[in-house]
DSSP file (Angstrom, degrees, kcal/mol; ACC not computed):
  #  RESIDUE AA STRUCTURE BP1 BP2  ACC     N-H-->O    O-->H-N    N-H-->O    O-->H-N    TCO  KAPPA ALPHA  PHI   PSI    X-CA   Y-CA   Z-CA
    1    1 A M              0   0    0      0, 0.0     2,-0.3     0, 0.0    47,-0.1   0.000 360.0 360.0 360.0 -66.1  109.1   10.3  -24.0
    2    2 A T        -     0   0    0     10,-0.5     9,-0.6    45,-0.1     2,-0.4  -0.904 360.0-141.4-140.9 170.4  108.4    7.1  -26.0
    3    3 A S  B     -A   10   0A   0     -2,-0.3    44,-1.5     7,-0.3     2,-0.2  -0.984  19.7-113.2-137.8 151.3  105.8    6.0  -28.4
    4    4 A D    >>  -     0   0    0      5,-2.5     4,-1.5    -2,-0.4     3,-0.9  -0.559  49.1 -98.0 -74.3 143.8  103.9    2.8  -29.2
    5    5 A S  T 34 S+     0   0    0      1,-0.2    -1,-0.1    -2,-0.2     4,-0.1  -0.415 103.5   9.1 -65.4 135.5  104.9    1.3  -32.5
    6    6 A G  T 34 S+     0   0    0     -2,-0.1    -1,-0.2     1,-0.1    39,-0.0   0.059 121.9  63.8  89.4 -26.2  102.5    2.1  -35.2
    7    7 A T  T <4 S-     0   0    0     -3,-0.9    -2,-0.2     2,-0.2    -1,-0.1   0.767  79.9-144.0-103.6 -28.8  100.4    4.7  -33.4
    8    8 A G     <  +     0   0    0     -4,-1.5    -3,-0.1     1,-0.3     3,-0.0   0.381  59.1 130.9  75.8  -6.1  102.8    7.6  -32.6
    9    9 A A        -     0   0    0     -5,-0.2    -5,-2.5     1,-0.1    -1,-0.3  -0.567  66.7-104.6 -79.4 142.2  100.9    8.0  -29.3
   10   10 A P  B     -A    3   0A   0      0, 0.0    -7,-0.3     0, 0.0    -1,-0.1  -0.434  14.8-150.8 -68.9 137.8  103.0    8.1  -26.2
   11   11 A C  S    S+     0   0    0     -9,-0.6    -8,-0.1     1,-0.3    32,-0.1   0.927  98.7  23.7 -67.0 -46.6  103.1    5.0  -24.0
   12   12 A V  S    S-     0   0    0    -10,-0.3   -10,-0.5   100,-0.1    -1,-0.3  -0.983 100.5-120.9-119.1 116.0  103.7    7.4  -21.1
   13   13 A P        -     0   0    0      0, 0.0     3,-0.1     0, 0.0   -10,-0.0  -0.196  35.2 -97.4 -57.6 147.1  102.5   10.9  -21.7
   14   14 A A        -     0   0    0      1,-0.1     2,-0.1   -12,-0.1    41,-0.1  -0.329  43.4-104.6 -63.4 145.6  105.0   13.6  -21.5
   15   15 A A        -     0   0    0     39,-0.2     2,-0.2    -3,-0.1    -1,-0.1  -0.461  29.7-139.5 -70.9 141.6  105.2   15.5  -18.2
   16   16 A T    >   -     0   0    0     -2,-0.1     3,-1.0     1,-0.1     4,-0.4  -0.663  24.3-112.2 -94.8 159.6  103.7   18.9  -18.1
   17   17 A S  G >  S+     0   0    0      1,-0.3     3,-1.0    -2,-0.2     4,-0.3   0.846 117.4  56.9 -61.9 -32.8  105.5   21.7  -16.1
   18   18 A A  G 3  S+     0   0    0      1,-0.2     3,-0.4     2,-0.1    -1,-0.3   0.769 108.2  47.7 -68.6 -24.7  102.6   21.8  -13.6
   19   19 A A  G <  S+     0   0    0     -3,-1.0    -1,-0.2     1,-0.2    -2,-0.2   0.405  88.6  86.5 -95.9   2.6  103.1   18.1  -12.8
   20   20 A S  S <  S+     0   0    0     -3,-1.0     2,-0.2    -4,-0.4    -1,-0.2   0.675  78.1  70.5 -82.1 -14.9  106.9   18.2  -12.4
   21   21 A A        -     0   0    0     -3,-0.4     0, 0.0    -4,-0.3     0, 0.0  -0.583  70.0-142.1 -97.2 163.5  106.9   19.1   -8.8
   22   22 A S    >   -     0   0    0     -2,-0.2     3,-1.4    34,-0.1   143,-0.1  -0.681  24.2-165.1-121.6  76.1  105.9   17.0   -5.8
   23   23 A P  T 3   +     0   0    0      0, 0.0    -2,-0.0     0, 0.0     0, 0.0  -0.309  69.7  19.5 -63.7 143.5  104.2   19.4   -3.4
   24   24 A G  T 3  S+     0   0    0      1,-0.3     2,-0.3   141,-0.1   141,-0.3   0.506  78.4 153.2  83.0   3.6  103.7   18.2    0.1
   25   25 A V    <   -     0   0    0     -3,-1.4     2,-1.0   139,-0.2    -1,-0.3  -0.538  37.7-146.4 -71.4 127.7  106.4   15.4    0.1
   26   26 A N    >>  -     0   0    0    136,-0.4     3,-1.3    -2,-0.3     4,-0.5  -0.810  12.9-170.9 -94.2  98.2  107.6   14.9    3.6
   27   27 A V  T 34 S+     0   0    0     -2,-1.0     3,-0.3     1,-0.3    -1,-0.2   0.711  78.6  69.3 -68.3 -19.1  111.3   14.0    3.0
   28   28 A E  T 34 S+     0   0    0      1,-0.2    -1,-0.3    -3,-0.1    -2,-0.0   0.831 107.1  38.4 -66.1 -30.1  111.8   13.0    6.6
   29   29 A T  T <4 S+     0   0    0     -3,-1.3    -1,-0.2   134,-0.0    -2,-0.2   0.480  97.5 105.6 -96.5  -3.9  109.6    9.9    6.1
   30   30 A A  S  < S-     0   0    0     -4,-0.5   113,-0.2    -3,-0.3   114,-0.1  -0.429  71.7-136.5 -76.7 150.8  110.9    9.3    2.6
   31   31 A S        -     0   0    0    111,-0.7   112,-0.2     2,-0.1    -1,-0.1   0.731  28.6-148.0 -74.7 -21.1  113.3    6.4    1.9
   32   32 A N        +     0   0    0    110,-0.4     2,-0.5     1,-0.2   111,-0.1   0.786  50.1 134.1  57.2  30.7  115.3    8.8   -0.2
   33   33 A Q  E     -B  142   0B   0    109,-0.9   109,-3.3     3,-0.0    -1,-0.2  -0.928  56.8-122.8-109.0 135.1  116.4    6.0   -2.5
   34   34 A K  E     -B  141   0B   0     -2,-0.5   107,-0.2   107,-0.3     3,-0.1  -0.440  33.8-101.6 -70.5 147.1  116.2    6.4   -6.2
   35   35 A V        -     0   0    0    105,-2.8    -1,-0.1     1,-0.1    17,-0.1  -0.415  55.6 -84.4 -62.9 144.9  114.1    3.9   -8.1
   36   36 A P        -     0   0    0      0, 0.0     2,-1.6     0, 0.0    16,-0.2  -0.208  44.5-107.4 -53.9 143.5  116.4    1.3   -9.8
   37   37 A D        +     0   0    0     14,-0.1     2,-0.4    -3,-0.1    13,-0.0  -0.576  65.1 146.4 -77.1  87.9  117.8    2.4  -13.1
   38   38 A V        -     0   0    0     -2,-1.6    13,-2.3     2,-0.0     2,-0.5  -0.987  36.1-157.6-131.0 135.8  115.7    0.2  -15.4
   39   39 A A  E     -C   50   0B   0     -2,-0.4     2,-0.3    11,-0.2    11,-0.2  -0.964  18.9-175.8-112.5 127.7  114.4    0.8  -18.9
   40   40 A L  E     -C   49   0B   0      9,-2.4     9,-3.1    -2,-0.5     2,-0.1  -0.935  24.4-113.6-127.7 147.3  111.4   -1.2  -20.0
   41   41 A A  E     -CD  48 115B   0     74,-0.7    74,-2.8    -2,-0.3     7,-0.2  -0.442  38.7-100.5 -75.3 147.9  109.4   -1.6  -23.2
   42   42 A C  E >   - D   0 114B   0      5,-1.2     3,-1.8    72,-0.2    72,-0.3  -0.440  31.4-123.3 -62.3 141.5  105.8   -0.4  -23.5
   43   43 A F  T 3  S+     0   0    0     70,-3.0    71,-0.1     1,-0.3    -1,-0.1   0.880 112.9  50.3 -57.6 -39.4  103.5   -3.4  -23.2
   44   44 A A  T 3  S-     0   0    0     69,-0.4    -1,-0.3     1,-0.3     2,-0.1   0.480 125.6 -97.3 -78.7  -1.1  101.9   -2.6  -26.6
   45   45 A G  S <  S+     0   0    0     -3,-1.8    -1,-0.3   -41,-0.1     2,-0.3  -0.265  74.0  95.6 105.7 164.6  105.4   -2.3  -28.2
   46   46 A G  S    S-     0   0    0    -42,-0.3   -42,-0.2    -2,-0.1    -4,-0.1  -0.721  71.2 -10.6 116.3-165.5  107.6    0.6  -28.9
   47   47 A D  S    S-     0   0    0    -44,-1.5    -5,-1.2    -2,-0.3     2,-0.2  -0.084  72.5 -96.9 -67.7 167.4  110.5    2.4  -27.3
   48   48 A K  E     -C   41   0B   0     -7,-0.2     2,-0.5   -47,-0.1    -7,-0.3  -0.529  26.9-139.9 -86.9 154.4  111.7    1.8  -23.7
   49   49 A V  E     -C   40   0B   0     -9,-3.1    -9,-2.4    -2,-0.2     2,-0.7  -0.961  11.2-136.1-114.9 129.7  110.7    4.0  -20.7
   50   50 A E  E >   -C   39   0B   0     -2,-0.5     3,-1.8   -11,-0.2   -11,-0.2  -0.776  11.9-151.6 -83.4 114.7  113.3    4.9  -18.1
   51   51 A I  G >  S+     0   0    0    -13,-2.3     3,-0.6    -2,-0.7    -1,-0.2   0.859  95.0  48.5 -58.0 -37.9  111.5    4.3  -14.7
   52   52 A G  G 3  S+     0   0    0    -14,-0.3    -1,-0.3     1,-0.2     3,-0.2   0.434 103.9  63.3 -83.2   1.4  113.6    7.0  -13.0
   53   53 A E  G <   +     0   0    0     -3,-1.8    -1,-0.2     1,-0.1    -3,-0.2  -0.169  59.5 113.9-119.0  38.7  113.1    9.5  -15.8
   54   54 A L    <   -     0   0    0     -3,-0.6   -39,-0.2     2,-0.1    -1,-0.1   0.731  64.0-148.5 -81.0 -22.8  109.3   10.1  -15.6
   55   55 A H        +     0   0    0     83,-0.6    83,-0.2    -3,-0.2    84,-0.1   0.760  66.9  61.5  61.0  30.6  109.8   13.7  -14.4
   56   56 A R  S    S-     0   0    0     81,-0.3   -36,-0.2    82,-0.3    -2,-0.1  -0.950  99.9 -71.2-168.6 161.6  106.7   13.9  -12.3
   57   57 A P        +     0   0    0      0, 0.0    30,-1.2     0, 0.0     2,-0.3  -0.324  61.2 176.0 -58.6 143.3  105.2   12.1   -9.3
   58   58 A A  E     -fE  87 136B   0     78,-2.1    78,-3.2    28,-0.2     2,-0.5  -0.995  36.0-138.7-152.1 153.8  104.1    8.6  -10.2
   59   59 A I  E     -fE  88 135B   0     28,-2.8    30,-2.8    -2,-0.3     2,-0.6  -0.983  23.7-166.6-111.5 120.3  102.7    5.4   -8.9
   60   60 A V  E     -fE  89 134B   0     74,-2.8    74,-3.3    -2,-0.5     2,-0.5  -0.947   4.3-167.4-113.2 118.1  104.5    2.4  -10.4
   61   61 A N  E     -fE  90 133B   0     28,-2.4    30,-2.9    -2,-0.6     2,-0.5  -0.921  10.0-153.1-114.0 119.5  102.7   -1.0   -9.8
   62   62 A L  E     +fE  91 132B   0     70,-3.2    70,-1.2    -2,-0.5     2,-0.3  -0.797  32.4 156.2 -89.4 127.5  104.4   -4.3  -10.5
   63   63 A W  E     -f   92   0B   0     28,-2.2    30,-3.2    -2,-0.5     2,-0.3  -0.927  25.3-162.8-146.4 166.3  101.8   -7.0  -11.3
   64   64 A A    >   -     0   0    0     -2,-0.3     3,-1.3    28,-0.2     7,-0.2  -0.986  31.8-121.0-150.8 154.4  101.4  -10.3  -13.1
   65   65 A S  T 3  S+     0   0    0     -2,-0.3     6,-0.1     1,-0.3    -1,-0.1   0.776 113.6  55.9 -67.4 -25.9   98.5  -12.4  -14.4
   66   66 A W  T 3  S+     0   0    0      1,-0.0     2,-0.8     4,-0.0    -1,-0.3   0.459  87.1  94.3 -85.0  -0.9   99.4  -15.3  -12.1
   67   67 A C    <>  -     0   0    0     -3,-1.3     4,-1.8     1,-0.2     3,-0.2  -0.824  58.4-164.3 -98.6 106.8   99.3  -13.1   -9.0
   68   68 A A  H  > S+     0   0    0     -2,-0.8     4,-1.5     1,-0.2    -1,-0.2   0.909  90.2  50.3 -60.1 -45.8   95.9  -13.3   -7.3
   69   69 A P  H  > S+     0   0    0      0, 0.0     4,-2.3     0, 0.0    -1,-0.2   0.850 107.6  56.6 -62.1 -30.2   96.3  -10.2   -5.1
   70   70 A C  H  > S+     0   0    0     -3,-0.2     4,-2.8     1,-0.2    -2,-0.2   0.930 104.7  50.5 -63.3 -44.5   97.3   -8.3   -8.3
   71   71 A R  H  < S+     0   0    0     -4,-1.8    -1,-0.2     1,-0.2    -3,-0.1   0.815 112.2  48.3 -64.9 -29.2   94.1   -9.2  -10.0
   72   72 A T  H  X S+     0   0    0     -4,-1.5     4,-0.5    -5,-0.2    -1,-0.2   0.884 116.6  42.5 -72.6 -40.3   92.2   -7.9   -6.9
   73   73 A E  H >X S+     0   0    0     -4,-2.3     4,-2.2     1,-0.2     3,-0.6   0.829  96.7  74.0 -78.6 -35.0   94.2   -4.7   -6.8
   74   74 A L  H 3X S+     0   0    0     -4,-2.8     4,-2.7     1,-0.3     5,-0.2   0.845  93.1  52.8 -56.6 -41.5   94.3   -3.7  -10.5
   75   75 A P  H 3> S+     0   0    0      0, 0.0     4,-2.1     0, 0.0    -1,-0.3   0.901 111.2  48.0 -61.4 -37.4   90.6   -2.6  -10.7
   76   76 A A  H <X S+     0   0    0     -3,-0.6     4,-2.3    -4,-0.5    -2,-0.2   0.907 112.4  48.7 -66.7 -41.6   91.2   -0.3   -7.8
   77   77 A L  H  X S+     0   0    0     -4,-2.2     4,-2.9     2,-0.2    -1,-0.2   0.899 109.9  52.5 -63.7 -40.5   94.4    1.1   -9.3
   78   78 A N  H  X S+     0   0    0     -4,-2.7     4,-1.8    -5,-0.2    -2,-0.2   0.907 108.9  49.7 -61.9 -42.9   92.5    1.6  -12.6
   79   79 A T  H  X S+     0   0    0     -4,-2.1     4,-0.5     1,-0.2    -2,-0.2   0.928 113.2  46.4 -61.5 -45.3   89.8    3.6  -10.8
   80   80 A Y  H >< S+     0   0    0     -4,-2.3     3,-1.5     1,-0.2     4,-0.4   0.922 109.4  54.8 -62.5 -43.8   92.4    5.7   -9.2
   81   81 A A  H >< S+     0   0    0     -4,-2.9     3,-1.5     1,-0.3    -1,-0.2   0.841  97.2  64.7 -60.2 -35.1   94.3    6.2  -12.5
   82   82 A Q  H 3< S+     0   0    0     -4,-1.8    -1,-0.3     1,-0.3    -2,-0.2   0.712  89.9  67.4 -64.2 -19.5   91.2    7.5  -14.2
   83   83 A R  T << S-     0   0    0     -3,-1.5    -1,-0.3    -4,-0.5    -2,-0.2   0.761  93.2-147.8 -72.1 -24.5   91.2   10.5  -11.8
   84   84 A G    <   +     0   0    0     -3,-1.5    -3,-0.1    -4,-0.4     3,-0.1   0.669  58.9 123.2  70.9  18.7   94.4   11.7  -13.5
   85   85 A T  S    S+     0   0    0     -5,-0.4     2,-0.3     1,-0.2    -1,-0.1   0.796  79.2  18.4 -82.7 -27.3   95.9   13.3  -10.4
   86   86 A V  S    S-     0   0    0     -6,-0.2    -1,-0.2    -5,-0.1    -2,-0.2  -0.993  91.1-100.0-140.4 142.8   99.1   11.3  -10.5
   87   87 A L  E     -f   58   0B   0    -30,-1.2   -28,-2.8    -2,-0.3     2,-0.5  -0.462  37.2-159.2 -60.9 129.6  100.7    9.3  -13.3
   88   88 A V  E     -f   59   0B   0    -30,-0.2     2,-0.4    -2,-0.2   -28,-0.2  -0.969  11.6-178.8-114.0 129.9   99.9    5.6  -12.9
   89   89 A L  E     -f   60   0B   0    -30,-2.8   -28,-2.4    -2,-0.5     2,-0.3  -0.986  12.4-152.8-133.9 120.8  102.2    3.1  -14.6
   90   90 A G  E     -fg  61 113B   0     22,-2.8    24,-2.6    -2,-0.4     2,-0.5  -0.656   1.4-159.0 -89.7 149.0  101.8   -0.6  -14.5
   91   91 A V  E     -fg  62 114B   0    -30,-2.9   -28,-2.2    -2,-0.3     2,-0.4  -0.901  11.1-147.4-128.5 102.5  104.8   -3.0  -15.0
   92   92 A N  E     -fg  63 115B   0     22,-2.7    24,-3.0    -2,-0.5     2,-0.4  -0.590  27.7-157.3 -70.3 124.3  103.8   -6.5  -16.0
   93   93 A T  E     - g   0 116B   0    -30,-3.2    24,-0.2    -2,-0.4     3,-0.1  -0.906  51.0 -19.7-121.9 128.0  106.4   -8.6  -14.3
   94   94 A E  S    S+     0   0    0     22,-2.5     2,-0.3    -2,-0.4    -1,-0.2   0.904 102.7 118.9  48.8  54.2  107.8  -12.1  -15.0
   95   95 A D        -     0   0    0     -3,-0.2     2,-0.3   -31,-0.1    -1,-0.2  -0.856  68.0 -99.7-141.2 167.4  104.7  -13.0  -17.1
   96   96 A S     >  -     0   0    0     -2,-0.3     4,-2.5     1,-0.1     5,-0.2  -0.691  27.7-126.2 -90.7 150.8  103.7  -14.0  -20.6
   97   97 A R  H  > S+     0   0    0     -2,-0.3     4,-2.9     1,-0.2     5,-0.2   0.868 111.1  54.8 -62.0 -35.2  102.3  -11.4  -23.0
   98   98 A T  H  > S+     0   0    0      2,-0.2     4,-1.9     1,-0.2    -1,-0.2   0.951 111.0  42.4 -64.4 -49.8   99.3  -13.7  -23.6
   99   99 A G  H  > S+     0   0    0      2,-0.2     4,-1.5     1,-0.2    -2,-0.2   0.919 118.6  45.3 -62.9 -44.6   98.4  -13.9  -19.9
  100  100 A A  H  X S+     0   0    0     -4,-2.5     4,-2.6     1,-0.2    -2,-0.2   0.914 110.5  53.6 -66.4 -43.0   99.1  -10.3  -19.2
  101  101 A G  H  X S+     0   0    0     -4,-2.9     4,-2.4    -5,-0.2    -1,-0.2   0.865 105.5  55.0 -60.2 -36.3   97.2   -9.2  -22.3
  102  102 A S  H  X S+     0   0    0     -4,-1.9     4,-3.1     2,-0.2    -1,-0.2   0.907 109.8  46.2 -62.2 -42.6   94.2  -11.2  -21.2
  103  103 A I  H  X S+     0   0    0     -4,-1.5     4,-2.7     2,-0.2     6,-0.2   0.925 111.4  51.3 -66.4 -45.2   94.2   -9.3  -17.8
  104  104 A V  H  X>S+     0   0    0     -4,-2.6     5,-1.8     1,-0.2     4,-0.6   0.923 117.3  40.4 -57.8 -44.8   94.6   -5.9  -19.5
  105  105 A D  H ><5S+     0   0    0     -4,-2.4     3,-0.5    -5,-0.2    -2,-0.2   0.940 115.9  48.4 -70.1 -48.2   91.6   -6.7  -21.8
  106  106 A D  H 3<5S+     0   0    0     -4,-3.1    -2,-0.2     1,-0.2    -3,-0.2   0.887 120.6  36.6 -61.3 -40.7   89.4   -8.4  -19.2
  107  107 A L  H 3<5S-     0   0    0     -4,-2.7    -1,-0.2    -5,-0.2    -2,-0.2   0.485 103.0-131.8 -91.9  -3.1   89.9   -5.6  -16.6
  108  108 A K  T <<5 -     0   0    0     -4,-0.6     2,-0.3    -3,-0.5    -3,-0.2   0.928  28.4-160.4  52.0  50.9   89.9   -2.8  -19.3
  109  109 A L      < -     0   0    0     -5,-1.8    -1,-0.2    -6,-0.2     4,-0.1  -0.461  14.7-173.7 -66.6 125.9   93.0   -1.3  -17.8
  110  110 A G        +     0   0    0     -2,-0.3    -1,-0.1    -3,-0.2    -2,-0.0   0.433  53.8  88.2-103.2  -1.7   93.3    2.3  -19.0
  111  111 A F  S    S-     0   0    0      1,-0.1   -22,-0.1   -24,-0.0   -99,-0.1  -0.656  88.6 -90.2 -96.8 156.3   96.7    3.3  -17.6
  112  112 A P        -     0   0    0      0, 0.0   -22,-2.8     0, 0.0     2,-0.4  -0.315  42.8-161.4 -64.7 145.0  100.0    2.7  -19.5
  113  113 A N  E     - g   0  90B   0    -24,-0.2   -70,-3.0    -4,-0.1   -69,-0.4  -0.973   6.8-155.0-128.9 144.5  101.8   -0.6  -18.9
  114  114 A L  E     -Dg  42  91B   0    -24,-2.6   -22,-2.7    -2,-0.4     2,-0.5  -0.735  18.3-126.2-109.5 162.9  105.3   -1.7  -19.4
  115  115 A Y  E     +Dg  41  92B   0    -74,-2.8   -74,-0.7    -2,-0.3     2,-0.3  -0.955  26.4 172.3-118.9 123.6  106.6   -5.3  -20.0
  116  116 A D  E >   + g   0  93B   0    -24,-3.0   -22,-2.5    -2,-0.5     3,-1.3  -0.632   5.9 167.1-128.4  70.8  109.3   -6.8  -17.8
  117  117 A R  T 3  S+     0   0    0      1,-0.3    -1,-0.1    -2,-0.3   -24,-0.1   0.854  80.5  45.8 -54.4 -40.4  109.5  -10.5  -18.9
  118  118 A E  T 3  S-     0   0    0     -3,-0.1    -1,-0.3   -24,-0.1   -25,-0.1   0.581 107.9-123.6 -83.6  -9.7  112.8  -11.0  -17.1
  119  119 A G    <>  +     0   0    0     -3,-1.3     4,-2.9   -27,-0.2     5,-0.3   0.839  52.3 157.5  72.9  33.2  111.7   -9.2  -13.9
  120  120 A K  H  > S+     0   0    0      1,-0.2     4,-2.1     2,-0.2     5,-0.1   0.928  75.1  41.0 -57.0 -48.9  114.6   -6.7  -14.0
  121  121 A L  H  > S+     0   0    0      2,-0.2     4,-1.4     1,-0.2    -1,-0.2   0.928 115.1  51.7 -67.1 -44.0  112.8   -4.1  -11.8
  122  122 A H  H  4>S+     0   0    0      1,-0.2     5,-2.8     2,-0.2     6,-0.4   0.916 112.4  45.6 -58.5 -45.7  111.4   -6.7   -9.5
  123  123 A K  H ><5S+     0   0    0     -4,-2.9     3,-1.4     1,-0.2    -1,-0.2   0.885 108.8  55.5 -66.2 -39.3  114.8   -8.3   -8.9
  124  124 A A  H 3<5S+     0   0    0     -4,-2.1    -1,-0.2    -5,-0.3    -2,-0.2   0.775 106.6  52.5 -65.1 -24.7  116.4   -4.9   -8.4
  125  125 A L  T 3<5S-     0   0    0     -4,-1.4    -1,-0.3    -3,-0.3    -2,-0.2   0.482 130.2 -95.9 -87.3  -3.7  113.8   -4.2   -5.7
  126  126 A G  T < 5 -     0   0    0     -3,-1.4    -3,-0.2    -4,-0.3    -2,-0.1   0.669  57.7 -81.8  97.8  20.1  114.7   -7.5   -3.9
  127  127 A S      < -     0   0    0     -5,-2.8    -4,-0.1    -6,-0.2    -1,-0.1   0.907  65.9-170.9  50.9  50.3  112.0   -9.7   -5.4
  128  128 A L        -     0   0    0     -6,-0.4    -1,-0.1     1,-0.1    -2,-0.1  -0.310  35.4 -85.4 -64.7 152.8  109.4   -8.6   -2.9
  129  129 A P  S    S-     0   0    0      0, 0.0    20,-0.2     0, 0.0    -1,-0.1  -0.371  70.5 -77.5 -59.1 140.0  106.0  -10.5   -2.9
  130  130 A M  S    S+     0   0    0     -3,-0.1     2,-0.1     2,-0.1   -60,-0.1  -0.590 104.2  53.3 -93.7 154.9  103.7   -9.0   -5.5
  131  131 A P        +     0   0    0      0, 0.0     2,-0.4     0, 0.0    18,-0.4   0.497  68.8 179.3 -75.1 153.6  101.9   -6.8   -6.0
  132  132 A V  E     -E   62   0B   0    -70,-1.2   -70,-3.2    -2,-0.1     2,-0.5  -0.990   7.3-166.3-121.1 130.8  104.6   -4.1   -5.3
  133  133 A T  E     -EH  61 146B   0     13,-2.4    13,-3.1    -2,-0.4     2,-0.4  -0.977   1.6-162.2-124.5 123.9  103.6   -0.5   -5.6
  134  134 A L  E     -EH  60 145B   0    -74,-3.3   -74,-2.8    -2,-0.5     2,-0.6  -0.854   7.2-154.0-103.3 135.6  106.2    2.3   -5.6
  135  135 A F  E     -EH  59 144B   0      9,-2.6     8,-2.7    -2,-0.4     9,-1.1  -0.956  23.9-169.7-109.1 115.7  105.3    5.9   -5.0
  136  136 A L  E     -EH  58 142B   0    -78,-3.2   -78,-2.1    -2,-0.6     6,-0.2  -0.829  17.9-136.5-113.8 142.0  107.9    8.1   -6.7
  137  137 A T    >   -     0   0    0      4,-2.3     3,-2.1    -2,-0.3   -81,-0.3  -0.350  44.6 -91.4 -80.2 173.8  108.6   11.8   -6.6
  138  138 A A  T 3  S+     0   0    0      1,-0.3   -83,-0.6   -83,-0.2   -82,-0.3   0.766 127.1  54.5 -60.5 -26.7  109.3   13.8   -9.8
  139  139 A D  T 3  S-     0   0    0    -84,-0.1    -1,-0.3   -85,-0.1  -118,-0.0   0.353 123.5-100.8 -91.5   8.3  113.0   13.1   -9.5
  140  140 A G  S <  S+     0   0    0     -3,-2.1  -105,-2.8     1,-0.3     2,-0.4   0.628  70.8 149.2  87.1  13.9  112.6    9.3   -9.3
  141  141 A T  E     -B   34   0B   0   -107,-0.2    -4,-2.3   -89,-0.0     2,-0.8  -0.691  47.1-131.5 -82.4 130.2  112.9    9.0   -5.5
  142  142 A V  E     +BH  33 136B   0   -109,-3.3  -109,-0.9    -2,-0.4  -111,-0.7  -0.728  31.5 171.5 -80.1 113.5  110.9    6.2   -4.0
  143  143 A V  E     +     0   0B   0     -8,-2.7     2,-0.3    -2,-0.8    -1,-0.2   0.625  67.1  13.2 -99.2 -16.3  109.1    7.8   -1.0
  144  144 A Y  E     - H   0 135B   0     -9,-1.1    -9,-2.6  -114,-0.1     2,-0.5  -0.947  58.0-162.4-158.5 138.0  106.9    4.8   -0.2
  145  145 A T  E     - H   0 134B   0     -2,-0.3     2,-0.6   -11,-0.2   -11,-0.2  -0.988  10.2-158.1-122.5 121.5  106.8    1.1   -1.1
  146  146 A H  E     + H   0 133B   0    -13,-3.1   -13,-2.4    -2,-0.5     5,-0.1  -0.882  31.8 145.6-100.7 124.0  103.6   -0.8   -0.6
  147  147 A R        +     0   0    0     -2,-0.6     2,-0.1   -15,-0.2    -1,-0.1   0.084  39.3 100.5-142.5  22.9  104.1   -4.6   -0.4
  148  148 A A  S    S-     0   0    0      1,-0.3     2,-0.1     0, 0.0   -16,-0.1  -0.298  94.5 -71.9-110.6  48.8  101.6   -5.7    2.2
  149  149 A G  S    S-     0   0    0    -18,-0.4    -1,-0.3   -20,-0.2     2,-0.2  -0.370  83.2 -19.8  95.2-175.9   98.9   -7.1   -0.1
  150  150 A A        -     0   0    0     -2,-0.1     2,-0.3    -3,-0.1   -80,-0.1  -0.433  57.0-144.0 -74.0 136.5   96.4   -5.5   -2.4
  151  151 A L        -     0   0    0     -2,-0.2   -75,-0.2   -82,-0.1     2,-0.2  -0.668   8.9-141.6 -90.9 152.1   95.4   -1.8   -2.0
  152  152 A D     >  -     0   0    0     -2,-0.3     4,-2.0   -76,-0.1     3,-0.4  -0.560  37.5 -92.1-100.6 177.1   91.9   -0.5   -2.6
  153  153 A T  H  > S+     0   0    0      1,-0.2     4,-2.4     2,-0.2     5,-0.2   0.897 127.6  52.9 -58.5 -42.1   91.1    2.8   -4.3
  154  154 A A  H  > S+     0   0    0      1,-0.2     4,-2.7     2,-0.2    -1,-0.2   0.857 106.8  53.8 -62.1 -35.1   91.0    4.6   -0.9
  155  155 A G  H  > S+     0   0    0     -3,-0.4     4,-2.4     2,-0.2     5,-0.3   0.917 108.6  47.8 -65.3 -44.2   94.4    3.2   -0.1
  156  156 A F  H  X S+     0   0    0     -4,-2.0     4,-2.5     2,-0.2     5,-0.2   0.925 113.8  49.0 -60.9 -43.5   96.0    4.6   -3.3
  157  157 A E  H  X S+     0   0    0     -4,-2.4     4,-2.3    -5,-0.2     5,-0.2   0.937 112.2  47.4 -60.6 -48.3   94.3    7.9   -2.5
  158  158 A R  H  X S+     0   0    0     -4,-2.7     4,-2.5     2,-0.2    -2,-0.2   0.927 115.7  42.8 -61.6 -48.2   95.6    8.0    1.0
  159  159 A I  H  X S+     0   0    0     -4,-2.4     4,-2.9     2,-0.2     5,-0.5   0.909 114.4  50.3 -68.7 -41.7   99.2    7.1    0.2
  160  160 A A  H  X S+     0   0    0     -4,-2.5     6,-1.9    -5,-0.3     4,-1.7   0.887 113.6  46.8 -63.6 -38.0   99.4    9.4   -2.8
  161  161 A R  H  X S+     0   0    0     -4,-2.3     4,-0.9     4,-0.3    -2,-0.2   0.939 117.2  42.9 -67.0 -47.1   98.0   12.3   -0.8
  162  162 A E  H  < S+     0   0    0     -4,-2.5  -136,-0.4    -5,-0.2    -2,-0.2   0.903 129.0  23.8 -68.2 -42.9  100.4   11.6    2.1
  163  163 A Y  H  < S+     0   0    0     -4,-2.9    -3,-0.2    -5,-0.2    -2,-0.2   0.708 133.7  30.8-101.6 -22.5  103.6   10.9    0.2
  164  164 A L  H  < S-     0   0    0     -4,-1.7  -139,-0.2    -5,-0.5    -3,-0.2   0.475  96.5-121.6-114.5  -4.8  103.1   12.7   -3.1
  165  165 A G     <  +     0   0    0     -4,-0.9    -4,-0.3    -5,-0.4    -3,-0.1   0.735  51.9 166.8  70.4  21.6  100.9   15.6   -2.1
  166  166 A A              0   0    0     -6,-1.9    -1,-0.2     1,-0.1    -2,-0.1  -0.406 360.0 360.0 -70.0 144.8   98.2   14.5   -4.6
  167  167 A P              0   0    0      0, 0.0    -1,-0.1     0, 0.0    -6,-0.1   0.499 360.0 360.0 -67.4 360.0   94.8   16.1   -4.2
């Protein structure tokens, strides 16, 4: 999909055919709205990633270093991401690279992150209070938006299972 500058490694790993479907999605409870058409650069540099073109179920989390609930939630998201059942993608939002980089390093975040200095995605979503977490189907449909404070690992598991059919 894209690569970080200098490494040739993908910022967001390419989707495999087994991960392209969204088993168990209950479309009656889905919002059936496509994720906003936004392309963002990988935090570490490199090409842009189209949020709606991930081609697999994904959890997209908008966060910032100045957001206290984000700092509470990110370790839980990192733990969930390490399970590898659903693509987890962070979007550092309306933040400085220095502040965000400090959080990525301090919390040892292992999932890919994008950089949205201008807050394009956040604004397209209506500037909801952060953190904002989108649960997307393989075709880029937002089936659930969490905006009621920080989630814990069990919360990510429950919502991903219910809305994305994740194990």
